[in-house]
C-alpha positions as CSV (number, residue, x, y, z in Angstrom):
1,M,-12.5,10.5,11.9
2,T,-9.5,9.2,10.0
3,A,-9.6,7.0,7.0
4,P,-9.6,3.3,7.8
5,G,-6.4,1.3,7.2
6,T,-4.1,2.3,10.1
7,D,-3.7,-1.2,11.5
8,D,-0.7,-3.5,10.9
9,R,-1.9,-4.5,7.4
10,A,-0.8,-1.0,6.2
11,A,2.7,-2.4,6.0
12,N,1.9,-4.6,3.0
13,G,-0.2,-2.1,1.1
14,L,-3.6,-3.4,2.0
15,G,-4.2,-0.5,4.4
16,N,-3.4,1.9,1.6
17,L,-5.8,0.2,-0.7
18,R,-8.5,0.3,2.0
19,R,-7.9,4.0,2.5
20,F,-8.1,4.6,-1.2
21,T,-11.3,2.7,-1.5
22,W,-12.9,4.6,1.4
23,L,-11.9,8.0,0.0
24,T,-13.1,7.0,-3.5
25,L,-16.5,5.9,-2.1
26,V,-16.8,9.1,-0.1
27,A,-15.9,11.2,-3.1
28,S,-18.2,9.4,-5.4
29,I,-21.3,9.5,-3.3
30,V,-20.9,12.6,-1.1
31,L,-19.7,14.9,-3.9
32,T,-22.6,13.6,-6.1
33,L,-25.1,14.4,-3.3
34,I,-23.7,17.9,-2.8
35,G,-23.2,18.6,-6.5
36,V,-26.7,17.5,-7.5
37,L,-28.8,18.5,-4.5
38,G,-26.9,21.3,-2.8
39,W,-27.6,24.1,-5.3
40,R,-31.3,23.2,-5.4
41,Q,-31.6,24.5,-1.8
42,F,-30.6,28.0,-3.0
43,R,-32.9,28.4,-6.0
44,D,-35.3,31.4,-6.1
45,E,-38.3,29.2,-6.0
46,T,-37.0,27.4,-2.8
47,P,-38.4,28.9,0.4
48,L,-35.9,29.9,3.0
49,W,-37.2,27.4,5.6
50,S,-37.1,24.6,2.9
51,G,-33.5,25.5,2.0
52,I,-32.4,25.4,5.6
53,V,-34.1,22.1,6.2
54,G,-32.7,20.7,3.0
55,I,-29.1,21.7,3.8
56,A,-29.4,20.1,7.2
57,A,-30.9,16.9,5.7
58,L,-28.2,16.8,3.0
59,A,-25.5,17.1,5.7
60,V,-27.0,14.2,7.7
61,V,-27.2,12.0,4.6
62,S,-23.6,12.8,3.7
63,V,-22.2,12.1,7.2
64,A,-24.3,8.9,7.4
65,C,-22.7,7.7,4.1
66,V,-19.2,8.6,5.3
67,V,-19.7,6.7,8.6
68,A,-21.2,3.7,6.9
69,F,-18.3,3.4,4.5
70,Y,-15.9,3.6,7.4
71,H,-17.6,0.8,9.3
72,R,-17.9,-1.4,6.2
73,L,-14.2,-1.1,5.3
74,A,-13.1,-1.4,8.9
75,F,-14.8,-4.8,9.2
76,K,-12.2,-7.5,9.3
77,R,-13.3,-10.9,8.1
78,T,-12.3,-13.9,10.2
79,T,-13.6,-16.7,8.0
80,P,-11.5,-18.4,5.2
81,P,-12.1,-17.1,1.7
82,A,-14.0,-20.3,0.7
83,E,-16.6,-19.6,3.4
84,A,-16.9,-15.9,2.8
85,A,-20.3,-16.2,1.0
86,A,-21.7,-17.6,4.2
87,D,-20.0,-15.1,6.5
88,R,-22.1,-12.9,8.7
89,P,-22.7,-9.4,7.4
90,P,-20.6,-6.6,9.0
91,P,-22.0,-4.8,12.0
92,A,-23.9,-1.7,11.0
93,P,-24.0,1.8,12.5
94,V,-27.8,1.6,13.0
95,A,-28.3,5.1,14.4
96,W,-26.6,6.8,11.5
97,L,-28.4,4.6,9.0
98,V,-31.8,5.5,10.5
99,A,-30.9,9.2,10.6
100,G,-29.6,9.2,7.1
101,S,-32.7,7.4,5.8
102,V,-35.0,9.9,7.5
103,A,-33.0,12.8,6.1
104,A,-33.1,11.3,2.6
105,V,-36.8,11.0,2.7
106,V,-37.2,14.6,4.0
107,L,-34.8,15.8,1.2
108,A,-36.7,13.9,-1.5
109,A,-40.1,15.3,-0.2
110,L,-38.8,18.9,-0.2
111,I,-37.6,18.6,-3.8
112,L,-40.9,17.0,-5.0
113,A,-42.9,19.6,-3.1
114,I,-41.2,22.4,-5.0
115,D,-40.9,20.7,-8.4
116,P,-42.8,17.4,-8.9
117,G,-41.0,16.9,-12.2
118,D,-37.4,17.1,-10.7
119,E,-36.0,13.6,-11.0
120,A,-33.1,14.5,-8.7
121,W,-35.4,13.7,-5.7
122,C,-34.2,10.1,-5.9
123,V,-30.5,10.7,-5.5
124,A,-30.4,10.8,-1.7
125,P,-32.8,7.8,-1.2
126,A,-30.8,5.8,-3.8
127,S,-27.6,6.6,-1.9
128,M,-29.0,5.5,1.4
129,V,-30.5,2.3,0.0
130,T,-27.1,1.4,-1.4
131,V,-25.4,2.2,1.9
132,I,-27.9,0.2,4.0
133,A,-27.6,-2.8,1.6
134,M,-23.9,-3.1,2.4
135,F,-24.8,-4.4,5.8
136,L,-27.3,-7.0,4.7
137,R,-27.0,-10.6,3.6
138,P,-26.9,-11.1,-0.2
139,V,-30.6,-12.2,-0.5
140,D,-31.9,-9.4,1.7
141,R,-29.6,-7.0,-0.3
142,R,-31.1,-7.9,-3.6
143,V,-34.7,-7.6,-2.2
144,L,-34.0,-4.1,-0.9
145,I,-32.5,-2.9,-4.1
146,A,-35.2,-4.4,-6.2
147,G,-37.9,-2.9,-3.9
148,A,-36.2,0.5,-4.1
149,V,-36.2,0.4,-7.9
150,I,-39.9,-0.5,-8.0
151,A,-40.9,2.1,-5.4
152,G,-38.9,4.9,-7.0
153,T,-40.4,4.1,-10.4
154,A,-43.9,4.1,-8.9
155,V,-43.3,7.5,-7.2
156,E,-41.9,9.0,-10.5
157,M,-44.9,7.8,-12.4
158,I,-47.4,9.6,-10.2
159,P,-47.1,13.2,-11.7
160,P,-47.2,12.1,-15.4
161,V,-50.2,9.8,-14.8
162,A,-52.0,12.5,-12.8
163,A,-51.4,15.0,-15.6
164,G,-52.3,12.5,-18.4
165,D,-48.7,12.6,-19.7
166,D,-47.1,9.5,-21.1
167,R,-43.6,10.8,-20.4
168,V,-41.1,7.9,-20.2
169,L,-37.8,9.6,-19.6
170,G,-38.3,10.3,-15.9
171,V,-39.7,6.7,-15.3
172,L,-36.5,5.3,-16.7
173,L,-34.2,7.8,-15.0
174,V,-35.0,6.8,-11.4
175,P,-34.1,3.1,-11.7
176,S,-31.0,4.1,-13.7
177,I,-29.8,6.3,-10.9
178,V,-30.4,3.6,-8.3
179,I,-28.6,1.0,-10.5
180,F,-25.7,3.3,-11.3
181,T,-25.2,4.1,-7.6
182,V,-25.2,0.4,-6.7
183,W,-22.8,-0.4,-9.5
184,V,-20.3,2.2,-8.4
185,V,-20.4,1.4,-4.7
186,Y,-20.4,-2.4,-5.1
187,G,-17.8,-2.4,-7.8
188,L,-15.3,-0.7,-5.4
189,L,-16.4,-2.9,-2.5
190,W,-16.0,-6.1,-4.6
191,A,-12.4,-5.1,-5.5
192,W,-11.6,-4.4,-1.8
193,D,-13.1,-7.8,-0.7
194,V,-11.1,-9.6,-3.3
195,A,-7.9,-7.9,-2.2
196,E,-8.6,-8.7,1.5
197,R,-9.3,-12.4,0.7
198,L,-6.1,-12.7,-1.3
199,D,-4.2,-11.2,1.6
200,T,-5.7,-13.8,3.9
201,A,-4.9,-16.5,1.4
202,R,-1.3,-15.2,1.3
203,G,-1.0,-15.5,5.1
204,L,-2.5,-19.0,5.0
205,A,0.0,-20.1,2.3
206,A,2.9,-18.9,4.4
207,D,1.7,-20.7,7.5
208,L,1.1,-23.8,5.5
209,A,4.7,-23.8,4.2
210,V,6.0,-23.7,7.8
211,T,3.5,-26.3,9.0
212,R,4.4,-28.7,6.2
213,E,8.1,-28.6,7.2
214,R,7.2,-29.2,10.9
215,L,5.0,-32.1,9.9
216,R,7.8,-33.6,7.8
217,F,10.3,-33.4,10.7
218,A,7.7,-34.8,13.2
219,A,6.9,-37.8,10.9
220,D,10.6,-38.6,10.5
221,L,11.2,-38.4,14.3
222,H,8.1,-40.5,14.9
223,D,9.2,-43.3,12.6
224,I,12.7,-43.4,14.3
225,Q,11.5,-43.2,17.9
226,G,8.5,-45.4,17.6
227,H,10.4,-48.5,16.5
228,H,13.2,-48.2,19.0
229,L,10.9,-47.4,21.9
230,Q,8.6,-50.3,21.1
231,V,11.5,-52.8,21.1
232,I,13.0,-51.2,24.3
233,A,9.6,-51.6,26.0
234,L,9.3,-55.3,25.0
235,K,12.9,-56.2,26.1
236,S,12.6,-54.3,29.4
237,E,9.4,-56.3,30.1
238,L,11.2,-59.5,29.3
239,A,14.2,-58.6,31.5
240,A,11.8,-57.9,34.4
241,R,10.3,-61.4,34.1
242,L,13.7,-63.0,33.9
243,A,15.3,-61.1,36.7
244,S,14.3,-63.6,39.5
245,R,14.8,-67.0,37.7
246,D,17.5,-66.2,35.1
247,P,19.6,-63.1,36.2
248,D,22.2,-63.7,33.5
249,R,19.6,-63.7,30.7
250,A,18.0,-60.6,32.3
251,A,21.3,-58.8,32.4
252,A,21.9,-59.7,28.7
253,E,18.5,-58.3,27.8
254,M,19.2,-55.1,29.7
255,R,22.5,-54.7,27.9
256,E,20.6,-55.0,24.6
257,V,18.2,-52.4,25.9
258,R,21.1,-50.1,26.6
259,E,22.4,-50.6,23.1
260,L,19.0,-50.0,21.6
261,A,18.7,-46.7,23.6
262,A,22.1,-45.7,22.3
263,D,21.0,-46.5,18.8
264,A,17.8,-44.5,19.3
265,L,19.8,-41.6,20.5
266,R,22.1,-41.8,17.5
267,D,19.2,-42.1,15.1
268,T,17.4,-39.2,16.7
269,R,20.6,-37.0,16.4
270,A,20.9,-38.1,12.8
271,V,17.3,-37.0,12.1
272,V,17.8,-33.7,13.7
273,Q,21.2,-33.3,12.0
274,G,19.5,-34.1,8.7
275,Y,16.8,-31.5,9.4
276,R,19.3,-28.9,10.4
277,R,22.3,-29.9,8.2
278,T,21.3,-27.8,5.3
279,T,23.3,-26.0,2.6
280,L,23.2,-22.5,1.4
281,D,22.2,-23.2,-2.2
282,A,19.4,-25.6,-1.1
283,E,18.0,-23.1,1.4
284,I,18.1,-20.2,-1.1
285,A,16.2,-22.4,-3.6
286,N,13.7,-23.4,-0.9
287,A,13.3,-19.7,0.2
288,G,12.4,-18.8,-3.3
289,R,9.7,-21.4,-3.5
290,V,8.2,-20.6,-0.1
291,L,8.2,-16.9,-0.6
292,A,6.8,-17.2,-4.1
293,A,3.9,-19.3,-2.6
294,A,3.3,-16.4,-0.2
295,D,3.1,-14.0,-3.2
296,I,6.4,-12.3,-2.3
297,E,8.7,-11.3,-5.2
298,V,12.2,-12.5,-4.6
299,A,15.4,-11.2,-6.3
300,T,18.7,-13.1,-5.9
301,R,22.3,-12.2,-6.7
302,L,24.5,-15.2,-6.0
303,D,28.2,-16.0,-6.5
304,P,29.2,-19.6,-6.9
305,V,29.1,-21.5,-3.5
306,D,31.5,-24.3,-4.6
307,E,34.5,-22.9,-2.7
308,L,32.6,-22.7,0.6
309,P,33.4,-25.3,3.2
310,E,30.5,-27.6,4.2
311,A,30.3,-26.1,7.7
312,A,30.1,-22.6,6.2
313,R,27.3,-23.6,3.8
314,H,25.5,-25.1,6.7
315,L,25.7,-22.0,8.9
316,L,24.7,-19.6,6.1
317,G,21.9,-21.9,5.1
318,L,20.6,-21.6,8.6
319,V,20.7,-17.9,8.3
320,V,18.7,-18.0,5.1
321,R,16.1,-20.3,6.7
322,E,15.7,-18.1,9.8
323,A,15.5,-15.0,7.8
324,T,12.9,-16.6,5.5
325,T,10.8,-17.7,8.5
326,N,11.0,-14.1,9.9
327,V,9.7,-12.7,6.6
328,L,6.8,-15.1,6.6
329,R,5.8,-14.7,10.2
330,H,6.8,-11.1,11.2
331,S,6.4,-9.0,8.1
332,G,3.9,-7.9,5.4
333,A,6.6,-8.0,2.7
334,R,5.8,-7.8,-1.0
335,F,9.5,-8.0,-2.1
336,A,12.5,-9.8,-0.7
337,E,16.1,-10.0,-1.8
338,V,18.9,-12.5,-1.2
339,D,22.5,-11.5,-2.0
340,F,25.5,-13.8,-1.6
341,T,29.0,-12.7,-2.5
342,V,32.6,-13.8,-1.8
343,E,35.0,-10.9,-1.2
344,D,38.5,-10.9,0.3
345,G,38.3,-14.4,1.7
346,R,34.9,-13.9,3.4
347,A,31.4,-15.1,2.5
348,L,28.9,-12.3,2.7
349,L,25.2,-13.0,2.8
350,R,22.3,-10.4,3.0
351,V,18.6,-11.2,3.2
352,G,16.2,-8.2,3.2
353,N,12.5,-7.4,2.8
354,D,10.3,-4.3,2.5
355,G,7.5,-5.1,5.0
356,A,9.0,-5.0,8.5
357,H,6.6,-4.7,11.4
358,D,7.4,-3.1,14.7
359,S,7.1,-6.5,16.4
360,G,9.8,-8.0,14.2
361,G,12.5,-5.5,14.6
362,D,14.5,-7.0,17.5
363,G,15.6,-10.1,15.6
364,G,14.1,-12.6,18.1
365,T,15.9,-15.5,19.8
366,G,16.5,-17.3,16.5
367,L,18.8,-14.7,15.1
368,R,20.6,-14.1,18.4
369,G,21.3,-17.8,18.6
370,L,22.7,-17.8,15.1
371,A,24.8,-14.7,15.8
372,A,26.5,-16.6,18.7
373,R,27.2,-19.6,16.4
374,L,28.7,-17.5,13.7
375,A,30.8,-15.6,16.3
376,E,32.2,-18.9,17.4
377,A,33.2,-19.6,13.8
378,G,34.9,-16.3,13.4
379,G,32.0,-14.7,11.6
380,E,29.4,-12.1,12.3
381,L,25.6,-11.8,12.1
382,T,23.8,-8.4,12.2
383,W,20.3,-7.2,11.5
384,K,18.7,-3.7,11.4
385,R,15.4,-2.1,10.6
386,E,15.0,1.2,8.7
387,D,11.4,2.4,8.3
388,D,9.7,-0.6,6.7
389,R,12.8,-2.4,5.6
390,F,14.5,-5.2,7.6
391,A,17.8,-6.8,6.6
392,V,19.9,-9.6,8.0
393,A,23.6,-9.7,7.1
394,A,26.1,-12.5,7.7
395,S,29.8,-12.6,7.3
396,L,32.0,-15.7,7.6
397,P,35.6,-16.5,6.7
398,L,36.0,-19.2,4.0
399,D,38.6,-21.1,6.0
400,R,36.6,-21.4,9.2
401,G,33.1,-22.3,10.4
402,T,31.8,-25.3,12.4
403,G,28.4,-26.8,12.2
């Protein structure tokens, strides 16, 4: 079994965090089980058969904990962060939980049978209670942990009461072990859940930024098209009614319809042109805002853009926009950089990020279309992927470029 975290989220560091959390949980619980309970199976007062059974039970409990942590961290939430409290619990490896619970009870019974005063008997049951609680709803989880504390305290009180001893240390030690185990495990799981929900929110923020821009364009287009089409429909209907009794008037109405259609076409082109007619400085500023909203750090190094022709600003602005969209949609970047320089009569633009996925390495149709447009303007657009880094580079002469 390999550590969880080998999916595509490893590109943005979340997979590494999950792997670290899993290894830390395994080390905390399994090493504690082995360190506290393992040597007890080899004491002189431990019968050989009891030691063998104890080692086997300890191995089952340890493997059950490892498997349970793997399943818990491999569970991928599909609900938004605001609804996480009401989300269903992750699926549990029931067979391993049952086997681990039985082995924990056997291990505890063996320790108590040899030395009723040995408080270490509760370590294995406390570990399994904590592991089982990971797969329960919050209410059921609290009930199980509280019941384990009460039951463990009751079992620990039996020897002192039977001997007439008012010893308090052992009675307090059992609930302390249970509470400490719960504290360690759920502290690590809480940190993991917070990181996972923040990553989900980051993805939602990136999608929202793209959606808002689409809605803005759709609203502008609707306003323009709706008015013209309504008038065209009314005048066409009027021309149809006048066609038989007043052909000249009907023809005049149809000429107006043609003019309205031409106006609608011009206005539609103006809206699209306004949407696409962007500038390099405006797109770089917008990229900084959008990427920051997606929790991506952005570094910029910009020469003045005043000497750039309008057409060149437009083309390079489109490159920044397309590269930014690719970062949001096809990467798990935590850092991006935008460099613009002017050297030897050419404008040089580079946009890179550190979270490239395999699916985003071919550039897509957007970059290929822009490469053709820059080539027509005497420029060049290239992109390459090295390990987890992806960079788009554009070059354009200052005295050329068409929009």
